[in-house]
C-alpha positions as CSV (number, residue, x, y, z in Angstrom):
1,M,9.7,12.7,15.9
2,E,12.3,14.9,14.4
3,T,11.8,16.5,10.9
4,D,15.1,16.7,9.1
5,F,16.3,18.0,5.7
6,T,19.5,16.6,4.3
7,E,21.8,19.1,2.7
8,T,23.3,18.4,-0.7
9,Q,27.0,18.3,-1.1
10,S,27.1,20.8,-3.9
11,G,29.5,23.8,-3.3
12,R,27.2,25.8,-5.6
13,G,24.0,24.5,-4.1
14,R,24.4,26.1,-0.7
15,V,21.4,28.3,-1.4
16,A,19.2,25.3,-2.4
17,T,19.8,23.6,0.9
18,A,17.6,26.1,2.8
19,V,14.6,23.8,2.3
20,A,11.8,25.9,3.8
21,A,13.0,29.4,3.0
22,S,10.9,32.4,2.2
23,A,10.5,33.2,-1.5
24,A,10.2,36.9,-0.7
25,A,13.7,37.0,0.9
26,I,15.3,35.4,-2.2
27,A,13.3,37.5,-4.6
28,F,14.6,40.6,-2.8
29,C,18.1,39.5,-3.6
30,L,17.7,38.4,-7.2
31,P,17.5,41.7,-9.1
32,A,20.9,42.7,-7.8
33,L,22.5,39.6,-9.2
34,A,22.1,40.3,-12.8
35,V,25.7,40.9,-13.7
36,G,25.7,41.5,-17.5
37,P,27.6,43.2,-20.2
38,A,25.6,46.5,-19.7
39,T,27.9,47.5,-16.8
40,A,31.2,49.2,-17.5
41,A,32.8,47.6,-14.4
42,T,35.9,45.4,-14.9
43,P,35.5,41.6,-14.5
44,Q,37.2,41.8,-11.1
45,Q,34.8,44.5,-10.0
46,R,31.8,42.5,-11.2
47,Y,33.2,39.4,-9.4
48,D,33.7,41.4,-6.1
49,R,30.2,42.9,-6.4
50,A,28.7,39.5,-7.0
51,Q,30.6,38.0,-4.0
52,E,29.1,40.7,-1.8
53,K,25.6,39.8,-3.0
54,L,26.3,36.2,-2.4
55,A,27.4,37.1,1.1
56,E,24.0,38.9,1.5
57,I,22.2,35.8,0.3
58,S,24.2,33.6,2.6
59,G,23.1,35.8,5.5
60,S,19.5,35.6,4.4
61,V,19.9,31.8,4.1
62,D,21.1,31.6,7.7
63,Q,18.0,33.5,8.8
64,L,15.8,31.3,6.7
65,R,17.4,28.1,8.1
66,E,16.6,29.4,11.6
67,Q,13.0,29.8,10.5
68,V,13.0,26.3,9.0
69,A,14.3,24.9,12.4
70,A,11.5,26.8,14.2
71,D,8.9,25.4,11.7
72,N,10.3,21.9,12.3
73,R,10.0,22.3,16.0
74,R,6.5,23.5,15.7
75,V,5.6,20.5,13.5
76,D,7.2,18.2,16.0
77,A,5.2,19.8,18.8
78,L,2.0,19.4,16.8
79,I,2.7,15.7,16.2
80,A,3.5,15.2,19.9
81,E,0.2,16.9,20.9
82,L,-1.7,15.0,18.2
83,S,-0.9,11.5,19.7
84,P,-2.6,11.9,23.1
85,V,-5.5,13.7,21.6
86,R,-6.1,10.8,19.2
87,A,-5.7,8.3,22.1
88,R,-8.2,10.2,24.2
89,A,-10.7,10.3,21.3
90,D,-10.3,6.5,20.8
91,A,-10.9,6.0,24.5
92,L,-14.0,8.1,24.5
93,E,-15.4,6.3,21.5
94,A,-14.9,3.0,23.2
95,E,-16.6,4.2,26.4
96,L,-19.4,5.6,24.3
97,A,-19.9,2.3,22.6
98,A,-20.0,0.5,26.0
99,K,-22.7,3.0,27.2
100,Q,-24.7,2.5,24.1
101,A,-24.6,-1.3,24.7
102,E,-25.8,-0.7,28.2
103,L,-28.6,1.5,26.9
104,D,-29.6,-1.1,24.4
105,A,-29.8,-3.7,27.2
106,I,-32.0,-1.5,29.4
107,E,-34.3,-0.8,26.5
108,A,-34.6,-4.5,25.8
109,D,-35.5,-5.1,29.5
110,L,-38.0,-2.3,29.4
111,A,-39.7,-3.8,26.4
112,R,-40.0,-7.2,28.1
113,E,-41.4,-5.6,31.2
114,R,-44.0,-3.7,29.2
115,A,-45.0,-6.9,27.4
116,H,-45.3,-8.6,30.8
117,L,-47.3,-5.7,32.2
118,K,-49.7,-6.0,29.3
119,E,-50.2,-9.7,30.0
120,V,-50.8,-9.1,33.7
121,R,-53.3,-6.4,32.9
122,A,-55.1,-8.9,30.6
123,R,-55.2,-11.5,33.4
124,L,-56.5,-9.0,35.9
125,Q,-59.2,-8.0,33.5
126,R,-60.3,-11.6,33.1
127,A,-60.4,-12.1,36.8
128,L,-62.5,-8.9,37.2
129,D,-64.8,-10.2,34.6
130,V,-65.3,-13.5,36.4
131,L,-65.9,-11.7,39.7
132,R,-68.3,-9.3,38.1
133,D,-70.3,-12.1,36.6
134,Q,-70.4,-13.9,39.9
135,L,-71.6,-10.8,41.8
136,V,-74.3,-10.2,39.2
137,Y,-75.5,-13.8,39.6
138,L,-75.6,-13.6,43.4
139,Y,-77.4,-10.3,43.1
140,M,-80.0,-11.7,40.8
141,A,-80.5,-15.1,42.6
142,G,-80.0,-13.9,46.2
143,T,-78.0,-15.5,48.9
144,P,-79.4,-19.0,49.7
145,E,-80.6,-19.6,53.3
146,V,-79.9,-22.7,55.2
147,S,-83.6,-23.4,55.7
148,D,-84.2,-23.1,52.0
149,I,-81.5,-25.6,51.3
150,V,-82.9,-28.1,53.9
151,L,-86.6,-27.7,52.9
152,G,-85.7,-27.9,49.3
153,S,-83.8,-31.1,49.6
154,S,-85.6,-34.3,48.8
155,N,-83.3,-36.5,50.8
156,W,-80.1,-36.5,52.8
157,A,-77.9,-37.0,49.8
158,D,-79.6,-34.1,48.0
159,L,-79.1,-31.9,51.1
160,V,-75.3,-32.7,51.2
161,S,-75.0,-32.0,47.5
162,R,-76.8,-28.7,47.8
163,S,-74.6,-27.7,50.8
164,D,-71.4,-28.6,49.0
165,Y,-72.4,-26.6,46.0
166,A,-73.0,-23.5,48.2
167,E,-69.6,-23.9,49.8
168,S,-67.9,-24.3,46.5
169,I,-69.4,-21.1,45.3
170,Q,-68.2,-19.3,48.4
171,D,-64.7,-20.8,48.0
172,H,-64.6,-19.8,44.4
173,D,-65.5,-16.2,45.3
174,E,-62.7,-16.1,47.9
175,Q,-60.2,-17.5,45.3
176,I,-61.2,-14.8,42.8
177,I,-60.7,-12.1,45.5
178,D,-57.3,-13.6,46.4
179,R,-56.3,-13.7,42.7
180,V,-57.3,-10.2,42.1
181,T,-55.4,-9.1,45.2
182,A,-52.3,-11.0,44.0
183,L,-52.5,-9.5,40.5
184,R,-52.8,-6.0,41.9
185,D,-49.7,-6.6,44.1
186,E,-47.8,-8.0,41.1
187,I,-48.8,-4.9,39.0
188,T,-47.7,-2.6,41.8
189,A,-44.3,-4.3,42.0
190,M,-44.1,-4.3,38.2
191,V,-44.7,-0.6,38.1
192,E,-42.0,0.0,40.7
193,R,-39.5,-2.0,38.7
194,M,-40.3,-0.2,35.5
195,E,-39.9,3.2,37.3
196,A,-36.5,2.1,38.5
197,Q,-35.6,1.0,35.0
198,E,-36.7,4.2,33.6
199,A,-34.5,6.1,36.1
200,R,-31.6,4.0,35.1
201,L,-32.4,4.6,31.4
202,R,-32.4,8.4,32.0
203,E,-29.2,8.2,33.9
204,A,-27.5,6.2,31.2
205,R,-28.8,8.6,28.5
206,D,-27.4,11.5,30.5
207,E,-24.0,9.8,30.8
208,I,-24.0,9.1,27.1
209,A,-24.8,12.7,26.3
210,V,-21.9,13.9,28.4
211,K,-19.5,11.4,26.8
212,E,-20.8,12.3,23.3
213,A,-20.1,16.0,24.0
214,A,-16.6,15.2,25.3
215,A,-15.9,12.9,22.3
216,A,-17.1,15.7,19.9
217,R,-14.8,18.2,21.6
218,A,-11.9,15.8,21.3
219,R,-12.6,15.1,17.7
220,D,-12.8,18.9,17.0
221,T,-9.5,19.5,18.7
222,L,-7.9,16.6,16.8
223,E,-9.2,17.8,13.4
224,A,-8.0,21.4,14.2
225,R,-4.6,20.2,15.1
226,R,-4.5,18.0,12.0
227,A,-5.5,20.9,9.8
228,E,-2.9,23.1,11.3
229,F,-0.2,20.4,10.8
230,L,-1.2,20.0,7.1
231,A,-1.2,23.7,6.5
232,A,2.3,24.0,8.0
233,R,3.4,21.1,5.8
234,D,1.9,22.7,2.6
235,T,3.4,26.1,3.4
236,R,6.8,24.5,3.9
237,K,6.6,22.5,0.6
238,A,5.6,25.7,-1.2
239,R,8.6,27.5,0.2
240,I,10.9,24.6,-0.7
241,A,9.7,24.7,-4.3
242,A,10.0,28.5,-4.6
243,L,13.6,28.5,-3.2
244,Q,14.8,25.6,-5.3
245,E,13.5,27.4,-8.4
246,R,15.2,30.6,-7.6
247,A,18.4,28.8,-6.6
248,G,18.5,27.2,-10.0
249,T,18.2,30.7,-11.6
250,I,21.1,32.0,-9.4
251,E,23.3,29.1,-10.4
252,G,22.5,29.6,-14.1
253,N,23.3,33.4,-14.0
254,L,26.5,33.2,-11.9
255,P,28.6,30.4,-13.4
256,D,31.9,32.2,-13.0
257,L,31.2,33.0,-9.3
258,S,30.1,29.5,-8.3
259,V,33.0,27.5,-9.7
260,D,36.6,27.8,-8.6
261,P,38.5,28.4,-11.9
262,A,41.6,26.7,-10.4
263,S,39.6,23.5,-10.0
264,S,37.8,23.7,-13.3
265,S,38.4,20.6,-15.3
266,A,38.3,22.5,-18.6
267,A,41.0,24.8,-17.4
268,Q,43.1,21.9,-16.2
269,S,42.8,20.1,-19.5
270,G,43.8,23.1,-21.6
271,A,41.7,21.7,-24.5
272,S,39.2,23.8,-26.3
273,A,35.6,22.7,-25.4
274,P,33.2,21.9,-28.2
275,A,31.0,24.8,-29.2
276,P,27.5,24.8,-27.6
277,V,24.7,23.4,-29.8
278,P,21.2,24.8,-30.1
279,G,18.4,23.2,-28.0
280,Q,18.2,21.4,-24.7
281,T,20.2,18.2,-25.5
282,A,23.9,17.6,-25.7
283,V,25.3,16.2,-28.9
284,L,28.1,13.6,-29.1
285,G,30.8,14.5,-31.6
286,A,32.9,12.2,-33.7
287,D,35.8,12.9,-31.4
288,G,33.9,11.3,-28.5
289,L,33.4,14.7,-26.8
290,A,30.0,16.1,-25.9
291,A,28.8,19.5,-27.0
292,A,26.7,21.1,-24.3
293,P,23.3,22.6,-25.2
294,A,23.3,26.4,-25.4
295,G,20.2,26.5,-23.2
296,A,21.7,24.5,-20.3
297,P,22.6,26.1,-17.0
298,Q,26.3,26.9,-16.6
299,A,26.6,24.2,-14.0
300,V,25.5,21.6,-16.6
301,K,27.9,23.0,-19.2
302,D,30.8,22.7,-16.6
303,V,29.9,19.1,-15.8
304,I,30.0,18.2,-19.5
305,A,33.3,20.0,-19.9
306,A,34.8,18.1,-16.9
307,A,33.6,14.8,-18.3
308,N,35.1,15.7,-21.7
309,A,38.5,16.3,-20.0
310,I,38.8,12.6,-19.0
311,V,37.3,11.0,-22.1
312,G,39.9,8.4,-23.2
313,R,41.4,7.8,-19.7
314,P,41.6,4.0,-19.0
315,Y,39.3,2.2,-16.7
316,L,41.0,1.8,-13.3
317,W,39.2,0.1,-10.4
318,G,39.1,2.6,-7.5
319,G,40.4,5.4,-9.7
320,G,39.1,8.8,-8.7
321,H,38.2,7.7,-5.2
322,G,41.1,9.0,-3.1
323,S,41.5,12.1,-5.3
324,F,39.7,13.6,-8.2
325,E,43.0,13.5,-10.2
326,S,43.8,10.0,-11.3
327,P,45.5,8.2,-14.3
328,G,42.3,6.3,-14.7
329,Y,38.7,6.1,-13.4
330,D,36.1,3.6,-12.4
331,C,32.4,4.2,-12.7
332,S,31.8,6.2,-9.6
333,G,35.1,8.0,-9.9
334,A,34.2,9.2,-13.4
335,V,30.8,10.4,-12.2
336,S,32.3,12.1,-9.2
337,Y,34.9,13.9,-11.4
338,A,32.2,15.3,-13.7
339,L,30.1,16.5,-10.8
340,H,33.1,18.1,-9.2
341,G,33.8,20.0,-12.4
342,G,30.4,21.5,-12.1
343,G,30.9,22.5,-8.5
344,L,28.3,20.0,-7.3
345,I,30.5,17.9,-4.9
346,S,33.7,18.6,-3.0
347,S,34.9,15.0,-2.4
348,P,34.5,11.8,-4.4
349,F,31.7,9.3,-3.9
350,D,31.6,5.5,-4.4
351,S,28.6,4.0,-6.2
352,T,26.8,3.4,-2.9
353,G,27.4,6.9,-1.6
354,L,25.9,8.3,-4.8
355,T,22.6,6.6,-3.9
356,T,22.1,9.1,-1.1
357,W,23.7,12.2,-2.7
358,G,21.6,15.1,-3.8
359,E,17.8,14.8,-4.0
360,P,15.7,11.8,-4.8
361,G,14.4,11.1,-8.3
362,E,15.4,12.1,-11.8
363,G,16.5,15.7,-12.6
364,N,15.8,17.9,-15.5
365,W,19.4,18.2,-16.6
366,I,21.4,15.7,-14.5
367,T,20.5,12.3,-13.1
368,V,22.9,10.0,-11.3
369,Y,22.0,6.3,-11.1
370,G,23.7,4.2,-8.5
371,N,23.6,1.0,-6.6
372,S,26.0,-1.0,-4.5
373,G,27.9,-2.2,-7.6
374,H,27.8,0.5,-10.3
375,A,27.0,4.1,-11.1
376,Y,26.5,6.2,-14.2
377,A,24.9,9.5,-15.1
378,V,22.6,11.0,-17.7
379,I,23.6,14.6,-18.4
380,A,21.6,16.7,-20.9
381,G,20.4,13.6,-22.6
382,L,23.7,11.7,-23.0
383,A,24.9,8.8,-20.8
384,W,28.2,9.2,-19.0
385,D,29.3,5.6,-18.2
386,T,32.1,3.1,-18.0
387,S,30.0,0.1,-18.9
388,G,29.6,-0.8,-22.6
389,T,33.1,0.7,-23.4
390,G,35.0,-2.5,-23.6
391,G,37.1,-1.6,-20.5
392,T,38.5,1.5,-22.2
393,G,37.3,3.9,-19.5
394,P,34.5,6.5,-19.2
395,K,32.8,7.6,-22.4
396,W,29.8,9.5,-23.6
397,Q,27.1,7.3,-25.0
398,T,23.8,8.1,-26.8
399,A,22.3,4.7,-25.8
400,I,21.1,4.9,-22.2
401,R,21.1,1.7,-20.3
402,D,18.1,0.3,-18.3
403,S,17.8,1.9,-14.9
404,S,16.1,-1.0,-13.2
405,G,17.8,-1.8,-9.9
406,F,19.4,1.7,-9.7
407,I,18.5,4.6,-7.4
408,A,18.0,7.9,-9.2
409,R,19.3,11.1,-7.6
410,H,19.8,14.6,-8.9
411,P,21.4,17.9,-7.9
412,S,19.2,20.6,-6.5
413,G,17.7,22.8,-9.1
414,L,19.0,20.7,-12.0
């Protein structure tokens, strides 16, 4: 991804377009720009000296722009590196989950085998108990002799019965021995299976431990990259804010150096501008002209003076689009003329173009509202608009229309 910063179209906002500049570099240049009445130099000398300082600032801005480009490349590299690291971490987490599932299955098998082993041992114990009882009985009673069986029989049927009983006892003893042997074999096989399962369990646990360590390293790398990325973003935003603040100060202190007197709307009109009024808000006079607030930056005062110069011009669709000078103006033409008078644009905009001009959001002094069908501006608290004028052209208005459906933009620093 590419990180881009759009430059404003202001002729006097060229300093503010260095969006990631170092505040220290600008602060170094500011003290030398205080051109005031304390100097004995002529206006031309002050102008030339200020131009030299502006050239120095321009050089500093070029260096800062290179730094911004380097910062942007670094951010792009971080983003490119972040993606595969995150993908690797996701893959490791999935593999870890699979190994955990395998471990759970092995543990379940082991639990079942242990339960079975317990049951087999109980059966073996019962068989041993039966065998022990039988051995004790034989020891106490003695092994019957054939002669004893014959002599002790009262008849042939009794003899057969006594013989069958003895064989049954012998068969039962053999069955017990076979049963004990089978149980022992079963236990031996059970133990072997359990040992194999335990080996598998240990191997699975070892694999999981390795995967967990790798996943932890991947996560640590990911978090470190993310922190570095956020830190770079925060630093850049801080530099942007610092430069924009200082750019506004420069524009306010050097009005005569930022605006071409030959293109000044006030100079072209030849009319005397209303005297500035105290405070931060422009005042609409009975003559339809706006008096600029004394505390406004010079650029704002120049915008107001330019707008005053075309108050009373008729509404003309497309007026002010091909050239700033026109017998009449439409909505965007009137806004463009005022902005040009303040040195904020160098060519006219239509209403759609104004939706991408400058910087997003409302400004402190000037806000331009635009959409595909209309545009107007709010300058120092007064609306500059062609709507609501009965088709008589652009006028100042104290009532500000609803901005719903419009995109708000403002010049840098204002």
